[in-house]
C-alpha positions in Angstrom: -52.9 -54.0 -8.2 -55.9 -52.2 -6.6 -55.9 -54.5 -3.6 -52.2 -54.0 -3.0 -52.7 -50.2 -3.2 -55.6 -50.4 -0.7 -53.6 -52.5 1.7 -50.7 -50.0 1.7 -53.2 -47.1 2.0 -54.9 -48.6 5.0 -51.5 -49.3 6.6 -50.3 -45.7 6.2 -53.5 -44.3 7.6 -53.8 -46.6 10.6 -53.2 -45.2 14.0 -51.9 -48.5 15.3 -51.1 -52.0 14.1 -53.3 -54.7 15.6 -52.2 -58.3 16.3 -54.5 -61.2 16.8 -53.3 -64.8 17.2 -56.8 -66.2 16.7 -58.0 -64.5 13.5 -55.1 -62.5 12.3 -53.1 -63.0 9.1 -49.7 -61.6 8.3 -50.9 -60.7 4.8 -53.4 -58.3 6.4 -52.7 -54.6 6.7 -52.9 -54.7 10.5 -55.9 -52.6 11.0 -58.4 -53.2 13.8 -60.7 -54.9 11.3 -57.9 -56.9 9.6 -55.2 -57.6 12.2 -51.9 -59.3 11.5 -51.2 -62.7 13.1 -47.8 -62.3 14.6 -46.0 -59.8 16.9 -43.0 -60.1 14.6 -45.0 -58.8 11.7 -46.4 -55.9 13.8 -42.9 -55.0 14.9 -41.8 -55.0 11.3 -44.5 -52.5 10.5 -43.5 -50.3 13.4 -39.8 -50.5 12.2 -40.6 -49.5 8.7 -40.2 -45.9 7.6 -43.0 -46.3 5.1 -45.8 -45.5 7.5 -46.6 -43.4 10.5 -47.3 -46.2 13.0 -45.7 -46.3 16.4 -48.3 -48.3 18.4 -48.9 -52.0 18.5 -52.3 -53.2 19.9 -52.2 -56.9 21.0 -55.6 -58.7 21.1 -56.4 -61.4 23.7 -54.6 -64.6 22.8 -51.4 -66.6 23.2 -48.3 -65.6 21.4 -45.3 -67.9 21.1 -42.2 -66.1 19.9 -39.7 -68.0 17.7 -37.1 -65.3 18.2 -36.6 -62.0 20.1 -38.6 -59.1 18.8 -36.5 -55.9 18.2 -38.4 -52.9 19.4 -37.2 -50.0 17.3 -38.0 -48.0 14.2 -36.5 -46.4 11.2 -38.9 -43.5 11.5 -38.3 -40.1 13.1 -38.8 -40.4 16.9 -39.1 -36.7 17.5 -42.0 -36.2 19.9 -42.9 -39.8 19.3 -43.2 -42.9 21.5 -43.3 -46.6 20.7 -46.2 -48.2 22.6 -46.8 -52.0 22.8 -50.0 -52.7 24.7 -52.9 -54.9 25.1 -56.0 -53.8 23.2 -58.0 -54.3 26.4 -56.2 -52.8 29.4 -56.8 -53.8 33.1 -58.7 -50.6 33.9 -61.1 -51.0 31.0 -64.6 -52.0 32.1 -64.7 -55.1 29.9 -61.3 -56.4 31.1 -60.8 -59.9 32.7 -57.6 -61.7 33.4 -58.3 -64.1 30.5 -58.1 -61.1 28.1 -54.5 -60.3 28.9 -52.4 -61.3 25.9 -50.0 -64.0 27.0 -46.4 -64.0 25.6 -44.0 -66.9 25.9 -40.8 -67.7 24.0 -39.4 -70.8 22.4 -36.4 -69.0 21.0 -33.1 -70.8 21.2 -30.1 -69.6 23.2 -27.5 -67.7 21.2 -29.8 -65.7 19.0 -28.7 -62.4 20.6 -25.1 -61.4 19.8 -22.7 -61.6 22.7 -25.4 -63.2 24.9 -25.1 -66.9 24.1 -27.0 -68.0 27.2 -29.8 -65.4 27.0 -33.3 -65.6 25.7 -35.3 -62.4 25.3 -38.8 -61.7 24.2 -38.8 -57.9 23.7 -35.3 -56.5 23.0 -35.6 -52.7 23.4 -33.4 -51.0 20.8 -35.0 -47.6 21.0 -35.6 -44.8 23.5 -39.1 -43.7 24.5 -40.8 -47.1 24.7 -43.9 -48.2 26.7 -45.0 -51.8 27.3 -48.4 -52.1 28.9 -51.1 -54.7 29.9 -49.3 -57.9 28.8 -48.8 -61.2 30.7 -45.4 -62.9 30.3 -45.0 -66.6 31.2 -41.7 -68.3 32.0 -39.4 -70.1 29.5 -40.3 -73.6 28.5 -36.9 -75.0 29.6 -36.1 -73.7 33.2 -32.3 -73.8 33.0 -32.2 -70.7 30.8 -31.7 -67.1 31.5 -34.9 -65.8 30.1 -35.7 -62.0 30.1 -39.1 -61.1 28.8 -38.0 -57.5 28.5 -34.4 -56.4 28.0 -32.5 -53.3 27.0 -28.8 -53.8 26.5 -28.1 -50.6 24.5 -26.8 -48.2 27.2 -27.4 -45.1 25.0 -31.2 -45.6 25.1 -33.4 -44.1 27.7 -37.0 -43.8 28.9 -38.5 -47.3 29.2 -41.9 -47.6 30.9 -43.4 -51.0 31.8 -46.8 -50.8 33.4 -49.8 -53.0 34.2 -47.9 -56.1 33.1 -47.8 -59.5 34.8 -44.8 -61.8 35.0 -45.4 -65.3 36.1 -42.7 -67.9 36.5 -41.5 -70.9 38.5 -37.8 -71.6 38.9 -38.2 -75.4 38.5 -40.8 -75.4 35.7 -40.8 -72.2 33.7 -38.1 -69.8 34.9 -37.9 -66.1 34.4 -34.4 -65.0 35.2 -35.5 -61.4 35.4 -38.8 -59.9 34.3 -37.0 -56.8 33.1 -33.2 -56.2 32.8 -32.0 -52.9 31.4 -29.0 -50.7 31.1 -29.2 -46.9 31.2 -31.6 -44.3 32.6 -35.3 -43.8 33.1 -36.4 -47.4 33.6 -39.8 -47.0 35.3 -41.9 -50.0 36.4 -45.4 -49.2 37.6 -48.5 -51.2 38.6 -47.0 -54.6 37.7 -47.2 -58.1 39.3 -44.2 -60.3 39.6 -44.9 -63.9 40.8 -42.2 -66.4 41.6 -39.5 -65.0 39.4 -35.8 -65.4 40.1 -35.3 -61.7 39.8 -38.0 -59.1 39.2 -36.1 -56.1 37.8 -32.3 -55.8 37.4 -31.3 -52.1 37.0 -28.1 -52.9 35.3 -25.2 -50.8 33.9 -25.2 -47.0 33.6 -25.2 -45.1 30.4 -21.5 -44.5 30.6 -21.4 -41.4 32.8 -21.0 -43.4 36.1 -24.4 -42.9 37.7 -28.0 -43.9 36.8 -30.9 -41.6 37.1 -34.7 -41.7 36.8 -35.2 -45.3 37.7 -37.7 -47.0 40.0 -40.5 -49.4 40.9 -43.9 -48.2 42.1 -47.3 -49.6 42.9 -46.2 -53.2 42.2 -46.5 -56.6 43.8 -43.4 -58.8 44.2 -44.1 -62.2 45.5 -42.0 -65.4 45.8 -38.9 -64.1 44.1 -35.3 -65.0 44.8 -34.3 -61.3 44.5 -36.9 -58.6 44.7 -34.9 -55.7 43.3 -31.3 -55.5 42.0 -29.5 -52.2 41.7 -26.2 -52.9 40.0 -24.7 -49.5 39.2 -24.6 -46.3 41.3 -28.0 -44.5 41.4 -29.4 -41.1 42.3 -33.2 -40.4 42.7 -34.1 -44.1 42.7 -37.8 -44.5 43.6 -39.3 -47.5 45.5 -42.8 -46.6 46.6 -46.2 -48.2 47.2 -44.9 -51.8 46.7 -45.7 -55.1 48.3 -42.7 -57.5 48.7 -43.4 -60.8 50.3 -42.1 -64.4 50.5 -38.9 -63.6 48.7 -35.4 -64.8 49.6 -33.7 -61.4 49.2 -35.6 -58.1 49.1 -32.8 -55.9 47.8 -29.5 -56.7 46.1 -26.8 -54.2 45.4 -23.5 -54.9 43.6 -20.3 -54.5 45.6 -19.0 -51.7 43.4 -22.3 -49.7 43.5 -21.2 -46.7 45.6 -24.7 -45.5 46.4 -24.8 -45.3 50.2 -28.6 -45.3 50.7 -31.9 -45.9 49.0 -35.4 -44.8 50.1 -38.4 -47.1 50.6 -41.7 -45.3 51.0 -45.1 -46.6 51.9 -44.4 -50.3 51.3 -45.4 -53.7 52.8 -42.2 -55.8 53.2 -43.0 -59.0 55.1 -42.0 -62.7 55.3 -38.8 -62.4 53.4 -35.6 -64.3 54.4 -33.1 -61.5 53.9 -33.7 -57.7 53.6 -30.5 -56.4 52.0 -27.5 -58.2 50.5 -24.4 -57.4 48.5 -23.4 -59.2 45.3 -19.6 -59.6 45.9 -16.8 -59.9 43.3 -17.5 -63.6 42.9 -21.3 -63.1 42.4 -22.1 -64.5 45.8 -24.8 -62.8 47.9 -23.5 -61.7 51.3 -25.0 -59.5 54.1 -25.0 -55.8 53.0 -24.1 -52.6 54.8 -25.9 -50.0 52.7 -28.8 -48.0 54.1 -32.4 -48.3 53.2 -34.2 -45.2 54.4 -37.7 -46.3 55.4 -40.8 -44.1 55.5 -44.1 -45.8 56.4 -42.9 -49.4 55.9 -44.7 -52.4 57.4 -42.6 -55.4 58.2 -45.0 -57.6 60.1 -48.0 -59.6 59.0 -49.1 -61.9 56.2 -49.8 -61.2 52.6 -52.9 -63.0 51.2 -53.0 -63.2 47.4 -56.1 -64.2 45.4 -55.3 -67.6 44.0 -57.3 -70.1 41.9 -59.8 -72.0 44.1 -62.0 -73.5 41.4 -60.6 -74.5 38.0 -64.1 -74.7 36.6 -64.6 -71.0 37.2 -63.1 -68.0 35.3 -60.1 -66.4 36.9 -61.1 -64.0 39.6 -60.8 -60.3 38.6 -58.1 -59.8 41.2 -56.1 -62.9 40.5 -52.6 -62.7 42.2 -53.6 -59.4 43.9 -54.0 -58.8 47.6 -57.4 -59.8 48.9 -59.7 -56.9 49.9 -59.4 -56.3 53.7 -56.0 -58.0 54.0 -52.6 -56.5 54.6 -51.3 -54.5 51.7 -54.7 -54.0 49.9 -55.1 -50.4 50.8 -51.9 -49.2 49.1 -53.4 -50.2 45.7 -50.4 -52.2 44.4 -51.0 -54.3 41.3 -52.3 -54.0 37.8 -55.1 -51.6 38.5 -54.6 -47.9 38.5 -58.2 -47.6 39.5 -58.0 -49.4 42.9 -61.8 -50.0 43.0 -61.3 -52.4 40.0 -59.9 -55.1 42.4 -63.2 -55.5 44.3 -64.5 -59.1 43.7 
């Protein structure tokens, strides 16, 4: 009885629930010293109204999800925020690429209602959510619409995804879209998207006819079929300090999206097949007539990413980032908010 009381007491007092796929145990209270094993268990603790925990810290390791994780809580969200983040973040002095927690899914299709062909890792069912410092790999079976992060509840708002890496391959481990979300205030900052089908799909509005507070900043988009997809009408959309290279389409807009123009500021957009296209009523992508207002946009040159050169060596600190001295390096796009971190 005393041990049960102690476990509950520690859980209530904890500032965060810790997850560790190497040493954790789901019978643990989830403290830093005694982490749980699974992200599912940590999400259950955040959902419960029996504690004051809103933060999940994920230790380095590999996490294979059996089902989607519902990110929500029964607790009062007044002046609160749910944060799911790596316990070691890219700007921490001790960070290396191997320390990014890796998340993959082996969930079956049809586990999300009304979405029989979707697979999702984090299903955002709450407003005021941040996901930070995590690496998402593609789905094991490539002919699947896999969304690592999805928000389908149009009434929710304020989703921030930052310092995350999304790595896929259409023929091996596809990511249909790194992030797909309805509603307002979807902010993507300092992320890396490598060889995804779509990077971010800013999907339906909240019901009032126009989306607001959305954007992508300080990110690298490389080798995607579609760089950014704006489906519904927008105002104040922000696209700044990004590198977009080796993609088929840079920007897709749905045919019924009445937004006449978007702004692109301080970006490197090179070696892409098509700049802007419209998704027509059949879903086909055709040349688009909407305006992209450019300010300090570079369209010529080559992007050089840091790739693996020696499998016997640790991953370079700036893996999948622009190489120092090369085109795009100076704008500081990528995982690191402290740009000096990318120096080899």
